[in-house]
Biopython code that builds the backbone (N, CA, C, O; Angstrom):
import numpy as np
from Bio.PDB.StructureBuilder import StructureBuilder

atoms = [
    (1, "MET", "N", (135.480, 123.195, 196.714)),
    (1, "MET", "CA", (135.994, 121.639, 196.693)),
    (1, "MET", "C", (134.693, 121.548, 195.256)),
    (1, "MET", "O", (133.590, 122.095, 195.269)),
    (2, "THR", "N", (135.168, 120.857, 194.349)),
    (2, "THR", "CA", (134.477, 120.826, 193.295)),
    (2, "THR", "C", (133.518, 119.730, 193.223)),
    (2, "THR", "O", (133.845, 118.717, 193.841)),
    (3, "ASN", "N", (132.523, 119.715, 192.668)),
    (3, "ASN", "CA", (130.775, 119.498, 192.950)),
    (3, "ASN", "C", (130.489, 118.525, 191.170)),
    (3, "ASN", "O", (130.091, 119.159, 190.192)),
    (4, "HIS", "N", (130.673, 117.570, 191.122)),
    (4, "HIS", "CA", (129.969, 117.025, 190.067)),
    (4, "HIS", "C", (129.065, 117.432, 189.384)),
    (4, "HIS", "O", (129.038, 118.648, 189.578)),
    (5, "LEU", "N", (128.065, 117.075, 188.484)),
    (5, "LEU", "CA", (126.774, 117.852, 188.380)),
    (5, "LEU", "C", (125.488, 116.778, 187.418)),
    (5, "LEU", "O", (124.332, 116.439, 187.671)),
    (6, "MET", "N", (126.647, 116.464, 185.999)),
    (6, "MET", "CA", (126.009, 115.765, 185.090)),
    (6, "MET", "C", (127.183, 114.839, 184.595)),
    (6, "MET", "O", (128.355, 115.214, 184.642)),
    (7, "ASN", "N", (126.832, 113.717, 184.160)),
    (7, "ASN", "CA", (127.949, 113.014, 183.540)),
    (7, "ASN", "C", (127.119, 112.240, 182.130)),
    (7, "ASN", "O", (126.203, 111.437, 181.952)),
    (8, "LEU", "N", (128.302, 113.231, 181.122)),
    (8, "LEU", "CA", (127.648, 113.513, 179.573)),
    (8, "LEU", "C", (127.940, 111.659, 179.162)),
    (8, "LEU", "O", (128.607, 111.288, 178.196)),
    (9, "ARG", "N", (127.585, 111.176, 179.682)),
    (9, "ARG", "CA", (127.667, 109.631, 178.624)),
    (9, "ARG", "C", (126.032, 109.309, 178.351)),
    (9, "ARG", "O", (125.139, 109.364, 179.197)),
    (10, "HIS", "N", (125.947, 109.086, 177.444)),
    (10, "HIS", "CA", (124.836, 108.569, 176.100)),
    (10, "HIS", "C", (123.883, 109.806, 176.465)),
    (10, "HIS", "O", (122.935, 109.471, 177.175)),
    (11, "VAL", "N", (123.955, 111.655, 176.006)),
    (11, "VAL", "CA", (123.758, 112.563, 176.334)),
    (11, "VAL", "C", (123.676, 113.035, 175.165)),
    (11, "VAL", "O", (124.764, 112.953, 174.595)),
    (12, "PRO", "N", (122.875, 113.495, 174.543)),
    (12, "PRO", "CA", (122.584, 113.714, 173.228)),
    (12, "PRO", "C", (123.486, 115.356, 172.792)),
    (12, "PRO", "O", (123.829, 116.392, 173.361)),
    (13, "ASP", "N", (123.517, 115.062, 172.152)),
    (13, "ASP", "CA", (124.234, 116.742, 171.562)),
    (13, "ASP", "C", (123.566, 117.945, 172.305)),
    (13, "ASP", "O", (124.009, 118.651, 173.211)),
    (14, "ASP", "N", (122.088, 117.971, 171.498)),
    (14, "ASP", "CA", (121.338, 118.867, 171.554)),
    (14, "ASP", "C", (120.631, 119.158, 173.221)),
    (14, "ASP", "O", (119.904, 120.115, 173.486)),
    (15, "GLU", "N", (121.045, 118.111, 174.178)),
    (15, "GLU", "CA", (120.807, 118.722, 175.504)),
    (15, "GLU", "C", (121.937, 119.128, 176.298)),
    (15, "GLU", "O", (121.824, 119.875, 177.270)),
    (16, "ALA", "N", (123.200, 118.565, 175.829)),
    (16, "ALA", "CA", (124.533, 118.881, 175.927)),
    (16, "ALA", "C", (124.181, 120.738, 175.532)),
    (16, "ALA", "O", (124.453, 121.714, 176.231)),
    (17, "ASP", "N", (123.513, 120.689, 174.198)),
    (17, "ASP", "CA", (124.024, 122.234, 173.871)),
    (17, "ASP", "C", (122.795, 123.002, 174.971)),
    (17, "ASP", "O", (122.533, 124.182, 175.202)),
    (18, "GLU", "N", (122.355, 121.992, 175.370)),
    (18, "GLU", "CA", (120.904, 122.900, 175.252)),
    (18, "GLU", "C", (121.148, 123.640, 176.911)),
    (18, "GLU", "O", (120.973, 124.853, 177.025)),
    (19, "ILE", "N", (121.663, 122.576, 178.456)),
    (19, "ILE", "CA", (122.553, 122.731, 178.688)),
    (19, "ILE", "C", (123.643, 123.668, 179.459)),
    (19, "ILE", "O", (123.788, 124.261, 180.528)),
    (20, "ARG", "N", (124.366, 123.402, 178.140)),
    (20, "ARG", "CA", (125.195, 124.753, 178.348)),
    (20, "ARG", "C", (124.845, 126.092, 178.355)),
    (20, "ARG", "O", (125.457, 126.997, 178.922)),
    (21, "GLU", "N", (123.488, 126.206, 177.477)),
    (21, "GLU", "CA", (123.229, 127.184, 177.240)),
    (21, "GLU", "C", (122.446, 127.645, 178.548)),
    (21, "GLU", "O", (122.745, 128.681, 179.142)),
    (22, "LEU", "N", (121.247, 126.653, 179.018)),
    (22, "LEU", "CA", (121.036, 127.062, 180.500)),
    (22, "LEU", "C", (121.958, 127.584, 181.733)),
    (22, "LEU", "O", (121.533, 127.919, 182.839)),
    (23, "PHE", "N", (123.441, 127.582, 181.263)),
    (23, "PHE", "CA", (123.796, 127.367, 182.708)),
    (23, "PHE", "C", (124.451, 128.598, 182.717)),
    (23, "PHE", "O", (124.891, 129.131, 183.736)),
    (24, "GLU", "N", (124.551, 129.279, 181.029)),
    (24, "GLU", "CA", (125.218, 130.838, 180.937)),
    (24, "GLU", "C", (124.055, 131.736, 181.133)),
    (24, "GLU", "O", (124.064, 132.778, 181.788)),
    (25, "THR", "N", (123.071, 131.229, 180.507)),
    (25, "THR", "CA", (121.820, 132.293, 180.438)),
    (25, "THR", "C", (121.508, 132.477, 182.214)),
    (25, "THR", "O", (121.192, 133.617, 182.555)),
    (26, "HIS", "N", (121.578, 131.545, 183.178)),
    (26, "HIS", "CA", (122.011, 131.755, 184.594)),
    (26, "HIS", "C", (122.553, 132.317, 185.245)),
    (26, "HIS", "O", (122.239, 133.072, 186.165)),
    (27, "ASN", "N", (124.228, 131.741, 184.479)),
    (27, "ASN", "CA", (125.407, 132.817, 185.274)),
    (27, "ASN", "C", (126.029, 131.686, 186.418)),
    (27, "ASN", "O", (126.466, 131.847, 187.557)),
    (28, "VAL", "N", (125.854, 130.454, 185.550)),
    (28, "VAL", "CA", (126.185, 129.605, 185.938)),
    (28, "VAL", "C", (128.037, 129.366, 185.902)),
    (28, "VAL", "O", (128.539, 128.879, 184.889)),
    (29, "SER", "N", (128.638, 129.637, 186.722)),
    (29, "SER", "CA", (130.533, 129.280, 186.768)),
    (29, "SER", "C", (130.972, 127.585, 187.005)),
    (29, "SER", "O", (131.485, 126.913, 187.900)),
    (30, "TYR", "N", (130.391, 127.351, 185.529)),
    (30, "TYR", "CA", (130.284, 125.859, 185.328)),
    (30, "TYR", "C", (131.986, 125.444, 184.831)),
    (30, "TYR", "O", (132.710, 126.413, 184.602)),
    (31, "TYR", "N", (132.606, 124.016, 184.670)),
    (31, "TYR", "CA", (133.158, 123.935, 183.461)),
    (31, "TYR", "C", (132.609, 122.559, 183.031)),
    (31, "TYR", "O", (131.667, 121.882, 183.442)),
    (32, "GLU", "N", (133.614, 122.367, 181.969)),
    (32, "GLU", "CA", (133.620, 120.997, 181.214)),
    (32, "GLU", "C", (134.410, 120.585, 181.150)),
    (32, "GLU", "O", (135.298, 121.370, 180.817)),
    (33, "THR", "N", (134.733, 119.590, 181.298)),
    (33, "THR", "CA", (135.462, 117.821, 180.894)),
    (33, "THR", "C", (135.406, 117.097, 180.067)),
    (33, "THR", "O", (134.609, 116.159, 180.036)),
    (34, "PRO", "N", (136.193, 117.346, 179.248)),
    (34, "PRO", "CA", (135.926, 116.728, 177.525)),
    (34, "PRO", "C", (136.043, 114.982, 177.976)),
    (34, "PRO", "O", (136.643, 114.431, 178.899)),
    (35, "PRO", "N", (135.263, 114.499, 176.974)),
    (35, "PRO", "CA", (135.414, 112.609, 176.888)),
    (35, "PRO", "C", (137.140, 112.254, 176.858)),
    (35, "PRO", "O", (137.898, 113.064, 176.326)),
    (36, "SER", "N", (137.504, 111.375, 177.283)),
    (36, "SER", "CA", (138.981, 110.752, 177.348)),
    (36, "SER", "C", (138.575, 110.119, 175.863)),
    (36, "SER", "O", (137.502, 109.866, 175.317)),
    (37, "ARG", "N", (139.541, 110.029, 175.603)),
    (37, "ARG", "CA", (140.389, 109.695, 173.529)),
    (37, "ARG", "C", (139.676, 108.082, 173.894)),
    (37, "ARG", "O", (138.636, 107.855, 173.276)),
    (38, "TRP", "N", (140.116, 107.094, 174.743)),
    (38, "TRP", "CA", (139.232, 106.089, 174.619)),
    (38, "TRP", "C", (138.043, 106.084, 175.174)),
    (38, "TRP", "O", (137.632, 104.924, 175.205)),
    (39, "GLY", "N", (137.524, 106.597, 175.488)),
    (39, "GLY", "CA", (135.805, 105.994, 175.218)),
    (39, "GLY", "C", (135.908, 105.886, 176.920)),
    (39, "GLY", "O", (134.997, 105.257, 177.458)),
    (40, "ILE", "N", (136.647, 106.290, 177.529)),
    (40, "ILE", "CA", (136.678, 105.508, 179.216)),
    (40, "ILE", "C", (135.688, 106.225, 180.065)),
    (40, "ILE", "O", (134.854, 105.631, 180.749)),
    (41, "SER", "N", (135.803, 107.520, 180.002)),
    (41, "SER", "CA", (135.272, 108.686, 180.968)),
    (41, "SER", "C", (134.664, 109.280, 180.264)),
    (41, "SER", "O", (135.442, 109.620, 179.373)),
    (42, "MET", "N", (133.314, 109.814, 179.982)),
    (42, "MET", "CA", (132.895, 110.727, 179.395)),
    (42, "MET", "C", (132.489, 111.911, 179.161)),
    (42, "MET", "O", (131.480, 112.427, 178.681)),
    (43, "GLY", "N", (133.978, 112.425, 179.816)),
    (43, "GLY", "CA", (133.174, 114.251, 180.550)),
    (43, "GLY", "C", (132.467, 114.419, 181.255)),
    (43, "GLY", "O", (132.036, 113.431, 181.848)),
    (44, "GLY", "N", (131.836, 116.014, 181.666)),
    (44, "GLY", "CA", (131.053, 115.860, 182.606)),
    (44, "GLY", "C", (130.712, 117.230, 182.867)),
    (44, "GLY", "O", (131.619, 117.874, 182.338)),
    (45, "PHE", "N", (129.710, 118.207, 183.517)),
    (45, "PHE", "CA", (129.719, 119.366, 184.105)),
    (45, "PHE", "C", (129.881, 119.197, 185.467)),
    (45, "PHE", "O", (129.625, 118.198, 186.138)),
    (46, "TRP", "N", (130.431, 120.504, 185.893)),
    (46, "TRP", "CA", (131.173, 120.807, 187.119)),
    (46, "TRP", "C", (131.284, 122.170, 187.546)),
    (46, "TRP", "O", (131.472, 123.067, 186.724)),
    (47, "VAL", "N", (131.158, 122.438, 189.056)),
    (47, "VAL", "CA", (131.374, 123.707, 189.157)),
    (47, "VAL", "C", (132.188, 123.343, 190.658)),
    (47, "VAL", "O", (132.388, 122.242, 191.170)),
    (48, "HIS", "N", (132.584, 124.776, 191.158)),
    (48, "HIS", "CA", (133.731, 124.631, 192.122)),
    (48, "HIS", "C", (132.856, 124.526, 193.789)),
    (48, "HIS", "O", (132.853, 123.727, 194.725)),
    (49, "ASP", "N", (132.162, 125.868, 193.454)),
    (49, "ASP", "CA", (131.487, 126.264, 194.755)),
    (49, "ASP", "C", (130.189, 125.586, 195.088)),
    (49, "ASP", "O", (129.396, 125.771, 194.165)),
    (50, "ASN", "N", (129.657, 124.845, 196.097)),
    (50, "ASN", "CA", (128.538, 124.674, 196.861)),
    (50, "ASN", "C", (127.650, 125.104, 196.960)),
    (50, "ASN", "O", (126.639, 124.427, 197.151)),
    (51, "GLU", "N", (127.632, 126.271, 196.886)),
    (51, "GLU", "CA", (126.158, 126.863, 196.867)),
    (51, "GLU", "C", (125.646, 126.711, 195.131)),
    (51, "GLU", "O", (124.536, 126.614, 194.608)),
    (52, "GLU", "N", (127.133, 126.749, 194.554)),
    (52, "GLU", "CA", (126.519, 127.205, 193.279)),
    (52, "GLU", "C", (126.046, 125.305, 192.395)),
    (52, "GLU", "O", (125.294, 125.044, 191.456)),
    (53, "ALA", "N", (126.738, 124.581, 193.096)),
    (53, "ALA", "CA", (126.232, 123.276, 193.044)),
    (53, "ALA", "C", (124.643, 123.298, 193.215)),
    (53, "ALA", "O", (123.780, 122.971, 192.400)),
    (54, "GLN", "N", (124.552, 123.641, 194.140)),
    (54, "GLN", "CA", (123.140, 123.765, 194.797)),
    (54, "GLN", "C", (122.044, 124.099, 193.545)),
    (54, "GLN", "O", (121.269, 123.258, 193.088)),
    (55, "ARG", "N", (122.143, 125.512, 193.084)),
    (55, "ARG", "CA", (121.655, 126.120, 192.365)),
    (55, "ARG", "C", (121.514, 125.495, 190.701)),
    (55, "ARG", "O", (120.471, 125.299, 190.078)),
    (56, "ALA", "N", (123.014, 125.256, 190.221)),
    (56, "ALA", "CA", (122.629, 124.634, 188.948)),
    (56, "ALA", "C", (122.077, 122.895, 189.189)),
    (56, "ALA", "O", (121.907, 122.217, 188.176)),
    (57, "ARG", "N", (121.845, 122.319, 190.473)),
    (57, "ARG", "CA", (121.462, 121.234, 190.124)),
    (57, "ARG", "C", (119.571, 121.186, 190.256)),
    (57, "ARG", "O", (118.764, 120.354, 189.840)),
    (58, "GLU", "N", (119.372, 122.594, 191.091)),
    (58, "GLU", "CA", (117.962, 122.803, 190.858)),
    (58, "GLU", "C", (117.605, 123.251, 189.617)),
    (58, "GLU", "O", (116.460, 122.927, 189.301)),
    (59, "LEU", "N", (118.319, 124.004, 188.669)),
    (59, "LEU", "CA", (118.362, 124.047, 187.425)),
    (59, "LEU", "C", (118.124, 122.706, 186.495)),
    (59, "LEU", "O", (117.192, 122.293, 185.804)),
    (60, "LEU", "N", (119.169, 122.336, 186.761)),
    (60, "LEU", "CA", (119.458, 121.228, 185.887)),
    (60, "LEU", "C", (117.944, 120.168, 186.329)),
    (60, "LEU", "O", (117.619, 119.332, 185.486)),
    (61, "GLN", "N", (117.104, 120.264, 187.629)),
    (61, "GLN", "CA", (116.306, 119.613, 187.118)),
    (61, "GLN", "C", (114.976, 119.456, 186.864)),
    (61, "GLN", "O", (114.171, 118.607, 186.481)),
    (62, "THR", "N", (115.084, 121.189, 187.406)),
    (62, "THR", "CA", (114.056, 121.875, 186.331)),
    (62, "THR", "C", (113.308, 121.430, 185.050)),
    (62, "THR", "O", (112.222, 120.953, 184.720)),
    (63, "TYR", "N", (114.622, 121.897, 184.442)),
    (63, "TYR", "CA", (115.390, 121.560, 183.186)),
    (63, "TYR", "C", (114.763, 120.068, 182.528)),
    (63, "TYR", "O", (114.173, 119.997, 181.451)),
    (64, "GLN", "N", (114.971, 119.212, 183.209)),
    (64, "GLN", "CA", (114.816, 117.683, 182.531)),
    (64, "GLN", "C", (113.724, 117.238, 183.049)),
    (64, "GLN", "O", (113.413, 116.109, 182.670)),
    (65, "GLN", "N", (112.777, 117.929, 184.063)),
    (65, "GLN", "CA", (111.363, 117.969, 184.381)),
    (65, "GLN", "C", (110.666, 118.059, 182.652)),
    (65, "GLN", "O", (109.873, 117.280, 182.122)),
    (66, "GLU", "N", (111.376, 119.431, 182.029)),
    (66, "GLU", "CA", (111.181, 119.919, 181.427)),
    (66, "GLU", "C", (110.730, 119.566, 179.973)),
    (66, "GLU", "O", (109.778, 119.901, 179.269)),
    (67, "ARG", "N", (112.133, 118.505, 179.775)),
    (67, "ARG", "CA", (112.842, 117.879, 178.573)),
    (67, "ARG", "C", (111.935, 116.678, 178.321)),
    (67, "ARG", "O", (111.794, 116.119, 177.233)),
    (68, "LEU", "N", (111.240, 116.300, 179.665)),
    (68, "LEU", "CA", (111.229, 114.715, 179.551)),
    (68, "LEU", "C", (109.845, 115.234, 178.973)),
    (68, "LEU", "O", (109.693, 115.102, 177.759)),
    (69, "GLN", "N", (108.780, 115.831, 179.738)),
    (69, "GLN", "CA", (107.623, 116.371, 179.215)),
    (69, "GLN", "C", (107.778, 116.709, 177.750)),
    (69, "GLN", "O", (106.938, 116.199, 177.008)),
    (70, "ARG", "N", (108.921, 117.661, 177.067)),
    (70, "ARG", "CA", (108.675, 117.419, 175.849)),
    (70, "ARG", "C", (108.951, 116.706, 174.834)),
    (70, "ARG", "O", (108.532, 116.934, 173.699)),
    (71, "GLN", "N", (110.040, 115.323, 175.320)),
    (71, "GLN", "CA", (110.048, 114.312, 174.136)),
    (71, "GLN", "C", (108.954, 112.982, 174.652)),
    (71, "GLN", "O", (108.773, 112.084, 173.830)),
    (72, "ARG", "N", (108.254, 112.892, 176.004)),
    (72, "ARG", "CA", (107.301, 112.474, 175.867)),
    (72, "ARG", "C", (105.872, 112.415, 175.148)),
    (72, "ARG", "O", (105.219, 111.447, 174.759)),
    (73, "ASP", "N", (105.526, 114.275, 175.094)),
    (73, "ASP", "CA", (104.388, 115.095, 173.551)),
    (73, "ASP", "C", (104.841, 115.019, 172.476)),
    (73, "ASP", "O", (104.065, 115.280, 171.557)),
    (74, "ALA", "N", (106.529, 114.565, 172.061)),
    (74, "ALA", "CA", (106.321, 114.400, 170.599)),
    (74, "ALA", "C", (106.133, 112.802, 170.782)),
    (74, "ALA", "O", (105.191, 112.339, 170.139)),
    (75, "TYR", "N", (106.610, 112.220, 171.278)),
    (75, "TYR", "CA", (106.706, 110.370, 170.563)),
    (75, "TYR", "C", (105.402, 109.850, 171.045)),
    (75, "TYR", "O", (105.349, 108.625, 170.938)),
    (76, "GLU", "N", (104.209, 110.457, 171.599)),
    (76, "GLU", "CA", (102.813, 110.753, 171.939)),
    (76, "GLU", "C", (102.180, 111.229, 170.714)),
    (76, "GLU", "O", (101.185, 110.607, 170.340)),
    (77, "GLU", "N", (102.732, 112.592, 169.768)),
    (77, "GLU", "CA", (102.481, 113.084, 168.468)),
    (77, "GLU", "C", (102.876, 111.913, 167.386)),
    (77, "GLU", "O", (102.078, 111.335, 166.647)),
    (78, "ASP", "N", (104.024, 111.738, 167.451)),
    (78, "ASP", "CA", (104.872, 110.046, 166.360)),
    (78, "ASP", "C", (103.456, 109.581, 166.293)),
    (78, "ASP", "O", (102.610, 109.815, 165.430)),
    (79, "LEU", "N", (103.341, 108.562, 167.860)),
    (79, "LEU", "CA", (102.706, 107.297, 168.234)),
    (79, "LEU", "C", (100.980, 107.970, 167.320)),
    (79, "LEU", "O", (100.397, 107.417, 166.388)),
    (80, "ALA", "N", (100.731, 108.801, 167.773)),
    (80, "ALA", "CA", (99.327, 109.800, 166.784)),
    (80, "ALA", "C", (99.321, 108.976, 165.804)),
    (80, "ALA", "O", (98.644, 107.970, 165.590)),
    (81, "ALA", "N", (100.434, 109.678, 165.011)),
    (81, "ALA", "CA", (100.806, 109.468, 163.772)),
    (81, "ALA", "C", (101.417, 108.326, 162.942)),
    (81, "ALA", "O", (101.587, 108.427, 161.727)),
    (82, "GLY", "N", (101.601, 107.700, 163.352)),
    (82, "GLY", "CA", (102.154, 106.330, 163.022)),
    (82, "GLY", "C", (103.446, 105.836, 162.573)),
    (82, "GLY", "O", (103.753, 104.830, 161.933)),
    (83, "ARG", "N", (104.300, 107.032, 163.189)),
    (83, "ARG", "CA", (105.432, 107.003, 162.966)),
    (83, "ARG", "C", (106.480, 105.936, 163.638)),
    (83, "ARG", "O", (107.503, 105.462, 163.145)),
    (84, "VAL", "N", (105.923, 105.727, 164.850)),
    (84, "VAL", "CA", (106.596, 104.978, 165.852)),
    (84, "VAL", "C", (105.850, 104.013, 166.574)),
    (84, "VAL", "O", (104.820, 104.459, 167.080)),
    (85, "GLY", "N", (106.037, 103.076, 166.718)),
    (85, "GLY", "CA", (104.709, 101.723, 167.630)),
    (85, "GLY", "C", (105.384, 100.787, 168.650)),
    (85, "GLY", "O", (106.457, 101.109, 169.162)),
    (86, "GLY", "N", (104.727, 99.560, 168.968)),
    (86, "GLY", "CA", (105.319, 98.782, 169.889)),
    (86, "GLY", "C", (105.362, 97.564, 168.674)),
    (86, "GLY", "O", (105.107, 97.618, 167.471)),
    (87, "PHE", "N", (105.764, 96.551, 169.480)),
    (87, "PHE", "CA", (106.916, 95.540, 168.970)),
    (87, "PHE", "C", (105.253, 95.115, 167.558)),
    (87, "PHE", "O", (105.813, 94.870, 166.489)),
    (88, "TRP", "N", (103.992, 95.023, 167.401)),
    (88, "TRP", "CA", (103.344, 94.511, 166.548)),
    (88, "TRP", "C", (103.266, 95.638, 165.376)),
    (88, "TRP", "O", (102.535, 95.373, 164.422)),
    (89, "HIS", "N", (103.988, 96.912, 165.379)),
    (89, "HIS", "CA", (104.364, 97.663, 164.635)),
    (89, "HIS", "C", (105.764, 97.165, 163.969)),
    (89, "HIS", "O", (105.756, 97.200, 162.739)),
    (90, "ARG", "N", (106.557, 96.864, 164.372)),
    (90, "ARG", "CA", (107.918, 96.705, 164.605)),
    (90, "ARG", "C", (107.639, 95.509, 163.127)),
    (90, "ARG", "O", (108.065, 95.473, 161.972)),
    (91, "LEU", "N", (106.647, 94.602, 164.000)),
    (91, "LEU", "CA", (106.537, 93.167, 162.860)),
    (91, "LEU", "C", (106.018, 93.310, 161.562)),
    (91, "LEU", "O", (106.482, 92.959, 160.477)),
    (92, "ARG", "N", (105.184, 93.771, 161.800)),
    (92, "ARG", "CA", (104.541, 94.722, 160.200)),
    (92, "ARG", "C", (105.984, 95.331, 159.436)),
    (92, "ARG", "O", (106.518, 94.919, 158.406)),
    (93, "ARG", "N", (106.345, 96.315, 160.222)),
    (93, "ARG", "CA", (107.085, 96.655, 158.992)),
    (93, "ARG", "C", (108.230, 95.911, 158.688)),
    (93, "ARG", "O", (108.349, 95.471, 157.544)),
    (94, "LYS", "N", (109.256, 95.660, 159.691)),
    (94, "LYS", "CA", (110.616, 94.302, 159.287)),
    (94, "LYS", "C", (110.031, 93.435, 159.881)),
    (94, "LYS", "O", (110.530, 93.399, 161.006)),
    (95, "PRO", "N", (109.045, 92.502, 159.771)),
    (95, "PRO", "CA", (109.025, 90.779, 159.898)),
    (95, "PRO", "C", (110.436, 89.982, 160.288)),
    (95, "PRO", "O", (110.741, 89.274, 161.248)),
    (96, "VAL", "N", (111.007, 90.332, 159.346)),
    (96, "VAL", "CA", (112.067, 89.239, 159.272)),
    (96, "VAL", "C", (113.529, 89.630, 160.899)),
    (96, "VAL", "O", (114.118, 89.147, 161.866)),
    (97, "THR", "N", (113.299, 90.986, 159.950)),
    (97, "THR", "CA", (114.599, 91.440, 161.700)),
    (97, "THR", "C", (113.620, 91.674, 163.345)),
    (97, "THR", "O", (114.141, 91.826, 164.450)),
    (98, "THR", "N", (112.366, 91.643, 163.095)),
    (98, "THR", "CA", (111.603, 91.392, 164.301)),
    (98, "THR", "C", (112.071, 89.772, 164.764)),
    (98, "THR", "O", (112.590, 89.435, 165.828)),
    (99, "LEU", "N", (111.639, 88.763, 163.387)),
    (99, "LEU", "CA", (111.329, 87.516, 164.426)),
    (99, "LEU", "C", (113.081, 86.443, 164.411)),
    (99, "LEU", "O", (113.120, 85.252, 164.720)),
    (100, "ALA", "N", (114.062, 87.103, 164.068)),
    (100, "ALA", "CA", (115.316, 87.012, 163.949)),
    (100, "ALA", "C", (115.425, 87.312, 165.439)),
    (100, "ALA", "O", (115.772, 86.325, 166.087)),
    (101, "ALA", "N", (115.201, 88.521, 166.215)),
    (101, "ALA", "CA", (115.619, 89.253, 167.312)),
    (101, "ALA", "C", (115.273, 88.012, 168.127)),
    (101, "ALA", "O", (116.149, 87.235, 168.509)),
    (102, "CYS", "N", (113.735, 87.812, 168.433)),
    (102, "CYS", "CA", (112.713, 87.337, 169.148)),
    (102, "CYS", "C", (113.550, 85.449, 169.342)),
    (102, "CYS", "O", (113.743, 84.719, 170.314)),
    (103, "LEU", "N", (113.722, 85.371, 168.414)),
    (103, "LEU", "CA", (114.355, 83.897, 168.079)),
    (103, "LEU", "C", (116.059, 83.959, 169.083)),
    (103, "LEU", "O", (116.346, 83.324, 170.098)),
    (104, "ALA", "N", (117.017, 85.093, 168.209)),
    (104, "ALA", "CA", (117.318, 85.218, 169.296)),
    (104, "ALA", "C", (117.836, 85.262, 170.857)),
    (104, "ALA", "O", (118.791, 84.784, 171.469)),
    (105, "ILE", "N", (116.850, 85.980, 171.137)),
    (105, "ILE", "CA", (116.808, 85.945, 172.364)),
    (105, "ILE", "C", (116.464, 84.729, 173.123)),
    (105, "ILE", "O", (117.179, 84.615, 174.119)),
    (106, "VAL", "N", (115.403, 83.568, 172.941)),
    (106, "VAL", "CA", (115.489, 82.488, 173.051)),
    (106, "VAL", "C", (116.096, 81.711, 172.914)),
    (106, "VAL", "O", (115.770, 80.702, 173.540)),
    (107, "VAL", "N", (117.396, 81.615, 172.013)),
    (107, "VAL", "CA", (118.274, 80.660, 171.812)),
    (107, "VAL", "C", (119.167, 81.303, 173.140)),
    (107, "VAL", "O", (119.710, 80.412, 173.793)),
    (108, "ILE", "N", (119.380, 82.530, 173.587)),
    (108, "ILE", "CA", (120.047, 83.036, 174.464)),
    (108, "ILE", "C", (119.732, 82.351, 175.785)),
    (108, "ILE", "O", (120.636, 81.721, 176.334)),
    (109, "LEU", "N", (118.593, 82.416, 176.312)),
    (109, "LEU", "CA", (117.755, 82.173, 177.220)),
    (109, "LEU", "C", (117.677, 80.552, 177.608)),
    (109, "LEU", "O", (117.804, 79.922, 178.658)),
    (110, "ALA", "N", (117.404, 80.206, 176.235)),
    (110, "ALA", "CA", (117.570, 78.587, 176.235)),
    (110, "ALA", "C", (118.684, 77.608, 176.899)),
    (110, "ALA", "O", (118.628, 76.609, 177.616)),
    (111, "LEU", "N", (119.852, 78.475, 176.241)),
    (111, "LEU", "CA", (121.715, 78.694, 176.806)),
    (111, "LEU", "C", (121.793, 78.637, 177.668)),
    (111, "LEU", "O", (122.224, 77.672, 178.299)),
    (112, "THR", "N", (121.200, 80.203, 178.305)),
    (112, "THR", "CA", (121.615, 80.304, 179.544)),
    (112, "THR", "C", (120.565, 79.368, 181.105)),
    (112, "THR", "O", (120.928, 79.219, 182.272)),
    (113, "ILE", "N", (119.308, 78.948, 180.450)),
    (113, "ILE", "CA", (118.837, 78.230, 181.654)),
    (113, "ILE", "C", (118.869, 76.839, 181.741)),
    (113, "ILE", "O", (118.467, 75.974, 182.520)),
    (114, "ALA", "N", (119.668, 76.926, 180.354)),
    (114, "ALA", "CA", (119.731, 75.127, 180.242)),
    (114, "ALA", "C", (120.865, 73.892, 181.607)),
    (114, "ALA", "O", (120.756, 72.708, 181.926)),
    (115, "PRO", "N", (121.444, 74.563, 181.855)),
    (115, "PRO", "CA", (122.011, 74.049, 182.948)),
    (115, "PRO", "C", (121.539, 74.598, 183.855)),
    (115, "PRO", "O", (122.263, 75.589, 183.947)),
    (116, "PHE", "N", (120.955, 74.654, 184.474)),
    (116, "PHE", "CA", (119.875, 75.010, 185.344)),
    (116, "PHE", "C", (118.322, 73.990, 185.708)),
    (116, "PHE", "O", (117.738, 73.534, 186.692)),
    (117, "VAL", "N", (118.190, 74.020, 184.362)),
    (117, "VAL", "CA", (116.927, 72.710, 183.825)),
    (117, "VAL", "C", (117.447, 71.341, 184.073)),
    (117, "VAL", "O", (116.709, 70.423, 184.431)),
    (118, "THR", "N", (118.939, 71.190, 183.845)),
    (118, "THR", "CA", (119.090, 69.882, 183.851)),
    (118, "THR", "C", (119.958, 69.315, 184.601)),
    (118, "THR", "O", (120.886, 68.618, 184.190)),
    (119, "LEU", "N", (119.546, 69.757, 186.530)),
    (119, "LEU", "CA", (120.070, 69.271, 187.016)),
    (119, "LEU", "C", (119.356, 68.228, 188.079)),
    (119, "LEU", "O", (120.049, 67.509, 188.798)),
]
sb = StructureBuilder()
sb.init_structure("model")
sb.init_model(0)
sb.init_chain("A")
sb.init_seg("    ")
for serial, (resi, resn, name, xyz) in enumerate(atoms, 1):
    if name == "N":
        sb.init_residue(resn, " ", resi, " ")
    sb.init_atom(name, np.array(xyz, "f"), 0.0, 1.0, " ", f" {name:<3s}", serial, name[0])
structure = sb.get_structure()
């Protein structure tokens, strides 16, 4: 029976490449389905054997924990260097865009809530 390991929707190319390399390094006999032409399905990683699926899932879980830590460390470095920031950082760098987005959020909320407030 086939086992679906991972959907490739919203997975960056570098992460998919690292997962392929991980499976090949550990001799996981996987296969990959390509995304559909119209973007309805994004493809994924599959294996045929249940035992192989269990081993692959354990490898994926370990890999994803390591990747999460690497991404958090990179974010912390960028935050310390001033390359990324929160709302106030964005407001200082792009005030018009930030205020326009905030205004759009307020308008959408007002239009959404208005029918319930007038009852």
